[in-house]
C-alpha positions in Angstrom: 0.0 0.0 0.0 1.3 3.5 -0.9 2.4 5.7 1.9 0.7 9.1 2.4 2.7 12.2 3.3 1.5 15.7 4.0 3.4 19.0 3.6 2.7 22.4 5.2 4.3 25.7 4.5 3.4 29.1 6.0 6.8 30.8 6.1 6.0 33.7 3.7 2.9 35.5 2.6 1.9 32.3 0.9 0.1 29.4 2.6 0.1 26.0 1.1 -0.6 22.3 1.9 0.2 19.3 -0.2 -0.4 15.6 -0.1 1.6 12.8 -1.7 -0.8 10.0 -2.6 -0.3 7.1 -5.0 2.7 8.7 -6.7 0.8 12.0 -7.3 1.1 15.3 -5.4 -2.0 17.4 -4.8 -1.7 21.0 -3.5 -3.7 23.9 -2.1 -1.9 27.2 -2.4 -3.0 30.7 -1.7 -1.3 34.1 -1.0 -2.9 35.1 2.3 -0.4 37.8 3.6 -1.0 37.6 7.4 -4.1 35.4 7.5 -2.3 32.1 7.9 -4.1 31.4 11.2 -7.5 31.8 9.5 -6.6 30.0 6.3 -4.3 27.1 7.1 -6.7 24.6 8.9 -9.6 25.1 6.4 -7.2 24.6 3.5 -5.9 21.4 5.1 -9.4 20.1 5.7 -10.3 20.9 2.1 -7.4 19.0 0.8 -8.0 15.9 3.0 -11.7 15.9 2.2 -11.0 16.1 -1.6 -8.7 13.1 -1.4 -10.7 11.1 1.1 -7.7 10.9 3.4 -7.9 11.3 7.2 -5.1 12.4 9.5 -4.9 8.9 10.9 -3.8 7.6 7.5 -0.7 9.9 7.2 2.7 8.3 7.3 4.7 11.5 7.9 4.6 15.2 7.5 7.0 17.6 5.8 7.1 21.1 7.2 8.5 24.4 5.9 10.7 25.7 8.6 11.7 29.0 7.2 13.5 31.3 6.9 10.7 33.8 6.4 8.1 35.5 8.6 8.7 34.7 12.2 5.0 34.5 12.9 4.3 32.6 9.8 7.0 30.0 10.4 5.7 29.5 14.0 2.1 28.8 12.7 3.2 26.1 10.4 5.7 24.5 12.7 3.2 24.6 15.6 0.5 22.8 13.5 2.8 20.1 12.3 4.3 19.5 15.7 0.7 19.1 17.1 -0.4 16.7 14.4 2.8 14.7 14.5 2.8 14.4 18.3 -0.8 13.2 18.4 -0.2 10.5 15.9 3.5 9.8 16.6 4.4 10.7 13.0 7.9 11.3 11.7 8.6 14.7 10.3 11.1 16.4 7.9 11.9 20.1 8.1 12.4 21.8 4.7 14.0 25.2 4.0 11.8 27.8 2.4 14.8 28.8 0.2 15.3 25.2 -0.9 11.6 25.0 -1.8 12.0 28.1 -4.0 15.1 26.5 -5.7 13.4 23.2 -6.1 10.4 24.7 -7.9 12.7 26.6 -10.4 14.6 23.4 -11.0 11.5 21.3 -11.4 9.4 23.6 -13.5 12.2 25.3 -15.5 15.0 22.8 -15.4 17.2 25.5 -13.9 20.8 24.1 -13.2 21.6 26.7 -10.5 19.3 28.9 -8.4 20.0 31.8 -6.1 17.0 31.9 -3.8 16.5 35.2 -1.9 13.7 36.2 0.4 13.2 39.7 1.6 14.0 39.6 5.3 12.9 43.2 6.0 15.1 45.5 8.1 17.3 46.0 5.0 18.4 42.4 4.9 17.7 39.2 2.8 17.7 35.5 3.4 19.7 33.8 0.7 20.9 30.4 -0.4 22.5 29.1 -3.6 21.6 25.7 -5.0 22.6 23.4 -7.8 20.5 20.8 -9.5 21.6 17.3 -8.4 21.6 14.2 -10.5 18.2 13.2 -9.1 16.7 16.6 -9.9 16.7 17.8 -6.2 18.1 21.1 -5.1 21.4 20.7 -3.4 22.9 23.5 -1.3 25.9 25.1 -2.9 26.4 28.2 -0.7 25.2 28.1 2.9 21.9 29.8 3.7 22.4 33.1 5.6 20.8 36.4 6.5 22.7 39.5 5.5 22.4 42.9 3.7 21.8 42.5 -0.1 25.3 44.0 -0.6 26.8 41.2 1.5 25.5 38.1 -0.3 28.4 35.8 -1.4 29.9 35.8 -4.8 28.8 32.8 -6.9 30.6 30.7 -9.5 30.5 32.2 -12.9 27.8 29.9 -14.3 24.3 30.5 -15.5 21.9 31.1 -12.7 18.2 31.9 -12.1 17.2 34.2 -9.3 13.9 33.6 -7.4 12.2 35.0 -4.4 10.9 38.3 -3.0 14.4 39.5 -2.3 14.9 39.9 -6.0 11.8 42.1 -6.3 13.3 44.4 -3.6 17.0 44.4 -4.4 17.6 43.0 -7.9 20.3 45.4 -9.1 22.2 45.2 -5.8 22.0 41.4 -5.8 23.2 41.1 -9.4 26.3 43.1 -8.6 27.0 41.4 -5.3 26.5 37.8 -6.5 28.8 38.7 -9.5 27.4 35.9 -11.6 25.4 35.6 -14.9 21.6 35.4 -14.4 19.5 34.1 -17.2 16.3 35.1 -15.5 14.9 36.7 -12.4 11.5 35.9 -10.8 10.9 38.2 -7.9 7.3 37.0 -7.5 8.2 33.4 -6.7 7.0 32.0 -3.4 7.6 28.6 -1.6 5.1 25.8 -2.3 4.4 22.8 0.0 4.4 20.7 -3.2 8.1 21.3 -3.5 8.7 20.5 0.2 7.3 17.0 -0.6 9.7 16.6 -3.6 12.6 17.4 -1.2 11.3 15.5 1.8 10.1 12.2 0.3 13.6 10.8 -0.2 14.4 11.8 3.4 11.4 9.7 4.6 12.4 6.8 2.4 16.0 6.9 3.7 14.9 6.9 7.3 16.2 10.4 8.0 13.0 11.8 9.4 12.9 13.2 13.0 10.4 13.2 15.8 8.1 16.1 16.3 10.0 17.3 19.4 13.1 17.9 17.3 11.3 20.0 14.7 12.5 23.6 15.0 12.1 26.8 13.0 15.1 28.0 10.9 14.9 31.7 11.6 18.6 32.4 10.6 18.2 35.7 12.5 17.5 35.9 16.2 17.0 39.7 16.4 13.6 40.6 15.0 13.2 44.1 16.4 15.5 47.0 15.8 16.5 49.3 18.7 15.7 53.0 18.4 19.3 53.8 17.6 19.4 51.1 14.9 16.2 52.5 13.3 17.7 56.0 13.4 20.9 54.8 11.8 18.9 53.1 8.9 17.0 56.3 8.3 20.2 58.2 8.0 
């Protein structure tokens, strides 16, 4: 009997849930801005009802762990931890940046992707990925949070840039990455569907974790600027 896996992502202004069933992946995706709390559970219920699957039939859950909105990440991680704990299900945490890269590789056959999410406070979350032999996104430059001017230089290959950071800082990022970009998609958002594509091999290999070990990947601990820091930015 085929195993059934759920994925949840709420790390950005998008909210999505996806289900892997009989070799197919079904997804519900919506841009909800700050309404994840109101939208997530109804979206999940709708997906389960449409497939005739109950929570008791799940074999594991993949969870988008960020980086992204601190509140958004906590909503998704909290729901997944609750569901997994109640059913003693294994979980796999998936990076929001990796999801962005995976989608570009899956949909556009991109060989290398620079995924950048606007982190606010004049910073970005960024990660560089290459397309592995199995089509999965593999980390090439470590994920980090930094000013757009401080992103690492990339190998001089053909890249695609995706994520909201490109919408905010495209010119600065092009100069700072110092690589050739074939295309830029500043409107790209993470999808739970791509979390499943990344997580399923982890489940199959026995590398899932328990719900208690699932933690957000904030990358940045300081979420509020002091008054002096705000004044310095204004200057």
